N, C-alpha and C positions, 0 to 999 in steps of 0.2 A: 583454468582459473583451479585451484585447489581448496579444500582446507581453509583459513580464516582470511586467507585471500578472496573468498568470492564477494563480491559488489553487489553491495545491498540493495540499489533497485532491484539490477537481474534478481536473483532472488524474490526478489517483489513479484515483478513481472511473471516471473516465472513461475511462480505457485497464484497466481489469480486467475487461473485460468483451471476449470474444475476436471479437464483430461488429466491434467498434471499432476494434479495433490491424488486422484485417484494412482496413476503409475507410482508416482512416491511411496502412499501407504500398499503398494503391490509389491512395493521395491524392500522396504522394512519388513514385512515376513520374511522374504528370500531372494536371491538375485535369481531373475529375468531372463528367457530368451524371448529376439524382438516377435518369433511369432503367436507366445502367451502373450506380449503385451496386448496386441495386434486385437487377438482375441478378444479379448478384455474390455478393451477401448474401442473399439473399431479400428485402422489402417488411413480412418482422416487426416492427413499433417501427419504419421506416426514417427516420422523424421522429424519435421520440424519440432513435436514438443521435447523428444527424446535433445535433440542440441541444444531447445531453451534451460534446459535439464542442465544439461552438462555445461555450459556457458555460465549458469547459476556456481556450478560447482557441488554441486548437490547430488549427481550421480557420473558416470561412463560406464565402460563400454572395455570387459577382458576376459581375453577368451574367446571373443565371441556372444556373450550374456552381460549384461546391462546388471549396473549395479550400483549400491545408494554408497557414497561417497564419505568417511566417518564423519565431515563436514557434515552432511546429507543427516547425517544418523541424527547427530547434536544438534540440526536443525528441526529434525520432525521430533525428539525429546520433547525442547520446548515447547514447541507450538501444541500437544497433548499435552501438558500441565491447561490444566483450564481455567480462566476468568476469575476470581474472589465471585461469590456470591450475589449478587443481586440486594442490591437493597433499596430501600420503600423514604428514604430520607438520608441527609446528609450528618443524623444525630450518632455523635463517637469518631465521624471523618477524621483524621486528624494533617492540620495542615499541611503544605510543603514546605520541607525546612530546608533541604542543600537540591539548588540545582550543579550539577554536575558536565560539566561540559566532556563528550572522553573523545571523537574522534571529530576531523575536522579533515572531510575530504572533497574532490574534485568533482564537479557538477556531471551530471550522462551529455545534461539535455543544452547544456554553457559549461564550456573549460573556467571561465572566471567566471563563475561563481558558484558553491561551495555547497555539499551537504553535510549534515550533521547528526552525528549519536551522543544523547545525550542521556542522563537518570533524572530521574523526581524521588524524590526519600521522605517519607513514605510514601510505599509505592499505593495510588489511589483506588485497588482494588474491584471492587462492588459497588463503588462511589462512582466511577468516570459515565457511567451511562447515563449520569443523573444528570451534569455537567453539560451535554450537550447543546439544551436553549443560553447557555450563556456567549455563545458566539456565533453572530448573523450567520455562516459559513459553519456548520461542523454537522457529522451524522457519526454514530457508535454505528462502528462493527461489532457482529455477536461473535464471526467467523473468528477473528483474531482479536477479539477481547482488545478493542483500541478507537479512540474516539480518534479522525480525524477531521480537520477545522484547514482550512482554506482562510487563507490573508493576501489578499493583492496573488502575486507569484508564488508563495511559499507557501509550502503546504507542510501542515504540522503534523505527527500524526502521535497520538500521545496513547499507552500501553497499560492494562491492567498491572502490569509487574514494576511499571512505576519507568518504563524507557523510552525514551522519547525521543523520535530521528524528525530531519526537517531539509527540504530546498531548496534550492536557488536564493542561500544565503551572499552575501554578498559579501562578508567579514566576522574574521571571529567577534568582532565588536557587535556587530548586529546577531549576531544568535545568543550574545549574552542577550542580548536588548531585550529580543523577541522571548527569550526564556523568562526572564524577570517581570515581562511583561505579563505573561503567560501565567506565573507564579501567583502576582499579584491578584487576576480576573480570579482564578481560583480558591486561593485562601480569604478570598472576600464572603466567597459565598460559603464556604467550608466554620468559615465564622462569625456569620451571621444563622446559622445552621437550619437557613433557609430553601427548600428545595429549588432550582428555576424554572417561573414558569414555561410550559412551552409555545417557543413563537413561531410562525405563522412563517411556511416555506420560503425562502427565498426565491426569488423567478428566474427562471435560467433563457436565455433564446437565444439562437440559433446564429447568432452571428457573434456570441460568446463562447459557443462550442467553437468557432471556426479559426476563430483564433487560434486554437490548439493544437488542429489539424496541421499534416503536410503541407499543406496547399498545394503543391502540382498538378495537380489533374491531373493523377495516372489513368484511372479509371480501373481501378484493378479492383475497387467496391462495386462497380458496378452501373454509377451513377455518370453522369458526364462534368461535375465538377466536383470541392471538398466541401465549396456551398451549398450544393443540392443535399451531399451525403448532409453535413449539416441542421439542415430541414430535416430530413426522412430520421437523423438518431433523435429530434426535441421529438416528432413527432412518433418516433419509437413505431415504425415503421420499419427500420433495419436496424443493425445488429453493432459494436464498434468492430468485434475480432474484425470482418470482412476488409476495414484496414488493416490490410494485411502493414506496412507499411510505419505506420503508428506503432507497429508491436513491435522494431529496429531497437536496438540499445540506445543508442542516441535521441531516439521520443521518448523514456520510459517515461522524465518525466510531466511531458505530455499525458501519455496517455493515464499518469492517473490525476492528473487536473482535469479531464472527460469523465473518469469516472466518479470525479467523485461530486461534478453537477450532474452526470447525469442522474444523481442520489435525490436532486433537488424536482424531478420530474413528477 
């Protein structure tokens, strides 16, 4: 997988891990040997981490050395752009005028559903973080400069740059409906000029986490069942990365949902 063909979800999953982000930061500087990378990040699951980066089209191996791809360079340059300066209120924020549906692609987790890439104009930049309370299930990520919104099985990510991604969409019509509804909700707050009041966090229980796990009871995580693993996750007695099957591309959407839910704990 190379360049523009890189899958959005594979890239997202690859860069969700701190070790892989560190590897990419090293590759931006120069190509590396496996030994150099191992010395910097440790040898635990190194082959797996490199494979994840290669599958996402971010890195490759040439003549025995690990190198960053052209797509990887472009991606890292984009990520190095800092989100807009945080604002204290919505004063001066312009309403969204355009919802542009850029791509409609098959969803990894369910081939009958779609994931989309769209764009809002103008970008919300530093005002985006203030909009988190508008949505019952939403969290703002300072790391990626984005507001992540959970709406049923649909996961929406709105970036401060104006980019929007959504997963588990049934059709283009539904995608446009969700985007228009999102735009309307945001614009109403902007027009009022009143910063939304923070809401009490949504409560999450182990049963909700469980529905997004593989539910194979493989015990790789060290627990007797996926249900037991879900209980431990909610109790913060284990880490999501211990469920290695969940790191497979086919569970990408499930993993993203679980990470979002865990933010509410």
